[in-house]
C-alpha positions as CSV (number, residue, x, y, z in Angstrom):
1,M,-0.1,-0.2,0.0
2,T,1.1,3.6,-0.6
3,T,1.3,6.3,1.9
4,R,0.9,9.9,1.8
5,K,2.3,13.0,3.6
6,A,-0.4,14.0,6.0
7,P,-2.8,16.7,6.2
8,P,-2.2,19.7,8.6
9,L,-5.9,18.7,10.3
10,G,-7.1,15.8,12.1
11,P,-7.2,13.4,12.6
12,L,-3.7,12.9,11.6
13,I,-0.7,15.7,11.4
14,G,2.6,15.3,9.3
15,A,5.7,15.7,11.0
16,A,6.5,19.0,9.2
17,D,3.4,20.4,10.0
18,L,3.9,20.0,13.7
19,A,7.3,21.2,13.6
20,A,5.9,24.4,12.2
21,E,2.9,24.3,15.1
22,I,5.6,23.9,17.6
23,D,7.8,27.0,16.1
24,R,4.6,29.1,16.4
25,S,5.0,32.0,18.6
26,N,1.6,32.4,19.2
27,P,-0.6,29.4,18.2
28,P,-3.9,30.0,18.3
29,E,-4.7,26.8,20.6
30,P,-2.3,25.7,23.3
31,L,-0.6,23.1,21.7
32,V,0.6,19.5,23.9
33,V,2.4,16.7,22.2
34,L,2.0,13.4,24.1
35,D,4.9,10.6,23.8
36,V,2.9,7.2,23.9
37,R,5.5,5.1,22.6
38,Y,5.3,1.4,24.1
39,R,5.6,-2.3,23.2
40,L,4.1,-4.9,24.4
41,G,6.1,-7.0,27.0
42,G,8.9,-3.9,27.8
43,P,10.9,-2.0,27.8
44,P,9.0,1.1,28.9
45,G,8.6,3.6,26.4
46,R,9.5,5.8,29.3
47,V,13.1,4.6,28.9
48,D,13.4,5.8,25.0
49,H,11.6,9.2,25.7
50,E,14.1,10.2,28.0
51,T,16.9,9.0,25.6
52,A,15.1,11.3,22.6
53,H,12.2,12.7,22.0
54,V,9.9,15.0,20.2
55,P,11.0,18.7,21.9
56,G,8.3,19.4,24.4
57,A,6.7,16.4,24.5
58,V,5.1,14.9,27.9
59,F,5.9,11.3,28.4
60,V,2.5,9.3,29.3
61,D,2.4,5.5,29.7
62,L,-0.4,3.8,28.1
63,D,-0.3,0.9,30.5
64,T,-0.4,2.6,34.3
65,E,-2.0,6.1,32.9
66,L,-4.3,5.4,29.6
67,A,-5.9,2.3,31.0
68,G,-7.1,1.1,34.0
69,T,-6.1,-1.8,36.4
70,P,-6.4,-5.3,34.0
71,G,-8.9,-7.8,34.8
72,A,-12.1,-9.1,34.2
73,G,-12.7,-5.9,32.2
74,G,-9.6,-6.7,30.1
75,R,-6.0,-5.9,29.9
76,H,-6.2,-2.3,28.9
77,P,-10.0,-0.9,30.4
78,L,-11.0,2.6,30.7
79,P,-9.1,4.2,33.4
80,E,-11.1,5.8,36.0
81,S,-12.4,9.6,34.8
82,E,-10.8,11.3,37.8
83,A,-7.4,9.6,37.0
84,L,-7.5,10.0,33.3
85,Q,-7.8,13.6,34.2
86,A,-5.2,14.2,36.7
87,V,-2.9,12.4,34.3
88,L,-4.0,14.8,31.3
89,R,-3.7,18.4,33.7
90,G,-0.2,17.0,34.6
91,A,0.6,16.8,30.9
92,G,-0.5,20.1,30.5
93,V,-3.7,20.0,28.6
94,Q,-6.0,22.7,28.6
95,G,-9.8,22.9,28.0
96,T,-9.0,24.2,24.2
97,S,-5.4,22.5,23.8
98,R,-4.9,20.8,20.4
99,V,-3.1,17.4,21.3
100,V,-0.7,15.3,19.1
101,V,0.2,11.7,20.0
102,Y,2.7,9.7,18.7
103,D,4.5,6.3,19.4
104,D,7.3,4.8,17.2
105,S,5.7,1.3,15.8
106,N,2.4,0.7,14.0
107,G,0.7,3.4,15.4
108,S,-2.0,1.8,17.3
109,A,-0.5,3.2,20.8
110,A,-0.7,6.6,19.5
111,A,-4.8,5.5,18.0
112,R,-5.7,4.5,21.4
113,A,-4.6,7.6,22.9
114,W,-6.2,9.6,20.4
115,W,-9.5,7.6,21.1
116,L,-9.1,8.1,24.7
117,L,-8.6,11.9,24.0
118,R,-11.9,12.0,21.7
119,W,-14.0,9.8,24.5
120,A,-12.6,11.8,27.6
121,G,-14.8,14.8,25.1
122,L,-11.9,16.6,23.2
123,A,-13.5,18.2,19.9
124,P,-12.1,16.3,16.3
125,D,-10.1,19.2,15.7
126,Q,-8.3,19.1,18.9
127,A,-6.9,15.5,19.1
128,L,-4.2,14.5,16.2
129,V,-2.3,11.5,15.7
130,L,1.9,12.1,14.3
131,D,1.5,10.5,10.7
132,G,4.9,7.9,11.2
133,G,5.6,8.5,14.7
134,F,8.4,9.4,16.0
135,D,10.9,7.2,13.6
136,G,9.0,9.6,10.7
137,W,9.9,13.1,12.8
138,V,13.4,11.7,12.8
139,A,13.4,10.7,9.1
140,A,12.2,14.0,8.2
141,G,15.5,15.2,10.0
142,L,13.4,17.2,12.5
143,P,15.1,17.8,15.9
144,T,14.6,15.5,19.1
145,T,16.3,16.2,22.8
146,A,16.5,14.4,26.0
147,E,15.4,17.8,28.0
148,P,12.4,16.7,30.4
149,S,9.3,18.3,29.6
150,S,7.6,20.5,32.7
151,P,4.5,22.0,31.2
152,P,2.2,24.4,33.5
153,A,-0.7,22.0,34.9
154,G,-3.6,21.9,32.4
155,D,-7.4,22.6,33.2
156,V,-8.9,20.0,31.0
157,V,-12.0,18.2,32.5
158,V,-12.8,15.2,31.4
159,R,-16.1,14.1,29.9
160,P,-16.5,10.8,29.7
161,G,-18.7,9.7,26.3
162,G,-17.3,11.3,23.5
163,M,-16.7,7.6,21.8
164,P,-19.4,5.2,21.8
165,V,-18.3,1.8,23.5
166,L,-19.1,-1.8,23.0
167,D,-19.3,-4.3,26.1
168,A,-19.3,-8.0,25.5
169,E,-23.1,-8.2,25.2
170,S,-23.1,-5.3,22.4
171,A,-20.2,-7.0,20.6
172,A,-21.9,-9.8,20.2
173,G,-25.1,-8.0,19.1
174,L,-23.4,-6.1,16.5
175,A,-21.8,-9.1,15.0
176,R,-25.0,-10.7,14.4
177,S,-26.9,-7.2,13.4
178,G,-24.0,-5.1,11.7
179,V,-20.6,-5.4,11.2
180,L,-18.0,-6.4,14.2
181,L,-14.5,-5.9,13.1
182,D,-11.6,-8.1,14.4
183,A,-8.2,-5.6,14.4
184,R,-6.1,-8.7,15.2
185,A,-3.6,-11.1,13.1
186,A,-5.3,-13.2,11.1
187,A,-3.8,-16.0,12.4
188,R,-5.0,-15.0,15.7
189,Y,-8.5,-14.7,14.2
190,R,-8.8,-18.2,13.0
191,G,-7.9,-19.4,15.9
192,E,-4.7,-21.3,14.9
193,T,-2.0,-19.3,17.6
194,E,-3.1,-17.2,20.7
195,P,-0.1,-15.6,22.3
196,I,-1.8,-13.8,25.0
197,D,-5.1,-14.9,26.0
198,P,-6.1,-18.3,27.6
199,V,-8.3,-19.4,24.3
200,A,-7.9,-18.6,20.8
201,G,-10.4,-17.6,18.2
202,H,-12.8,-14.6,17.6
203,V,-16.2,-13.3,18.7
204,P,-19.2,-15.6,16.5
205,G,-19.5,-13.6,13.5
206,A,-17.0,-10.5,13.7
207,R,-14.8,-10.2,10.5
208,N,-11.2,-9.9,10.4
209,L,-9.3,-6.9,9.3
210,P,-5.8,-6.6,10.6
211,F,-4.9,-3.5,11.7
212,T,-1.3,-3.8,10.2
213,D,-3.1,-3.5,6.9
214,L,-3.6,0.4,7.6
215,T,0.1,1.5,7.8
216,G,3.4,0.9,6.0
217,P,6.8,-0.6,6.8
218,D,8.0,2.9,7.4
219,G,5.0,3.3,9.8
220,H,3.0,6.0,7.7
221,W,-0.5,5.7,7.0
222,A,-2.2,4.4,3.5
223,E,-3.6,6.7,1.2
224,P,-7.3,7.7,2.5
225,K,-8.5,5.7,-0.8
226,A,-6.8,2.8,-0.3
227,V,-7.8,2.2,3.7
228,A,-11.5,2.9,2.4
229,G,-11.2,0.0,0.0
230,L,-10.0,-2.3,2.3
231,F,-13.2,-1.4,4.7
232,A,-15.0,-1.8,1.2
233,E,-14.3,-5.5,1.1
234,H,-16.5,-5.6,4.0
235,G,-19.3,-3.7,3.0
236,L,-18.4,-0.3,4.6
237,G,-18.5,3.2,3.0
238,Q,-18.1,4.4,-0.7
239,G,-14.9,6.0,0.1
240,P,-13.7,9.6,1.0
241,G,-16.4,12.0,0.5
242,S,-19.0,9.9,1.2
243,P,-19.1,9.1,5.0
244,D,-21.1,6.0,5.4
245,D,-23.1,7.5,8.7
246,T,-26.5,5.6,7.1
247,G,-24.5,2.5,6.6
248,P,-24.7,-0.6,9.3
249,E,-23.3,0.1,12.9
250,V,-20.1,-1.1,13.2
251,G,-17.6,-1.8,15.7
252,A,-14.2,-3.0,16.1
253,Y,-12.3,-4.8,18.9
254,C,-8.8,-6.9,19.0
255,G,-6.8,-8.4,22.2
256,S,-7.3,-5.7,24.3
257,G,-8.9,-2.9,23.1
258,V,-5.5,-1.0,21.5
259,T,-4.8,-2.0,18.1
260,A,-8.8,-2.1,17.3
261,A,-8.2,1.9,17.9
262,T,-6.4,1.8,14.6
263,L,-9.4,0.8,12.9
264,V,-11.7,3.5,14.5
265,L,-9.0,6.2,13.6
266,A,-8.7,5.0,9.8
267,A,-12.8,4.6,9.6
268,E,-12.7,8.5,10.2
269,Y,-9.6,9.7,8.4
270,S,-10.4,7.6,5.1
271,G,-14.0,9.4,5.1
272,I,-16.1,6.0,5.5
273,R,-17.4,7.3,8.9
274,P,-17.6,10.8,10.1
275,P,-17.0,12.4,13.5
276,T,-20.3,12.6,14.1
277,A,-20.9,8.8,13.5
278,P,-17.7,7.1,14.4
279,M,-17.0,3.4,14.7
280,A,-17.6,2.0,18.2
281,L,-14.9,0.1,20.4
282,Y,-14.9,-3.2,22.3
283,V,-12.8,-1.7,24.7
284,G,-12.3,-4.8,26.8
285,S,-11.7,-6.7,23.7
286,W,-10.8,-10.4,23.6
287,S,-9.4,-10.5,26.8
288,N,-12.5,-9.5,28.5
289,W,-14.7,-11.8,26.0
290,V,-12.7,-15.2,27.1
291,A,-13.1,-13.7,30.9
292,D,-16.3,-15.8,30.9
293,P,-15.8,-19.2,29.7
294,A,-19.7,-19.3,29.3
295,R,-19.2,-17.0,25.7
296,P,-18.9,-18.6,22.5
297,V,-15.7,-18.8,20.4
298,S,-15.5,-19.6,16.4
299,T,-12.5,-20.4,14.8
300,G,-11.6,-20.1,11.2
301,P,-11.3,-18.0,8.5
302,T,-14.6,-17.0,8.1
303,P,-17.3,-14.9,10.6
């Protein structure tokens, strides 16, 4: 799939555009950059942040600050509103801030942070993802620093509910009546392997769209038309410029509610779902689904 230079407005922003925003002496809104680099199983992204990061960026940990305590609700459940508000205020987020998030791999951690900001009540034009992430920033020859950032305290108020959320029951219903997309690798969807959770397979009726199909090897997002084409294979949307807000209800899940956020972002980015009708996210995802042994499990290549 081909890649593109991201537009200056959400939900993606290119490295050059972010650099220009950082350099502006009088930005129209306060700008906050969040470093959410993350690797499943470690090492912690904070180590990378302390070595080099986008100037002014504040590190936020996905496991401990952008998710609640793991348990039956999943490995990355929603954080408590008060706890998330404290994290965002500590990072300097104001009620009027534009917040740009980045990771350094496939965009999934940044997508989860973007989704959480929108869930917390930030407007669509306030939450952006850096196309290409930290690696794209470095490849563009832009400066990095190891200097710690100490932003003034923010005043953002977290208002939950800005993005639609599915639980196990509503996800099962959506798989029957609408479209539920499984963002995991095809082998995990088929139940051939399961490296993390105790049961292999997928939610009955769910369709497979691996999140890795949305970005190229350099971490940049594919062209909107190509992304829309992937969704069209599952009967969603008519491509950029034709938001599918009258189409079937659609949701996404993955292993723990992180990588599926890329599908939510991609649906908006490609134009098949407008910000007014976003794709729903099953936050608990497969880690929550299999916590109840009574829930059915399907295997194989078909829903």
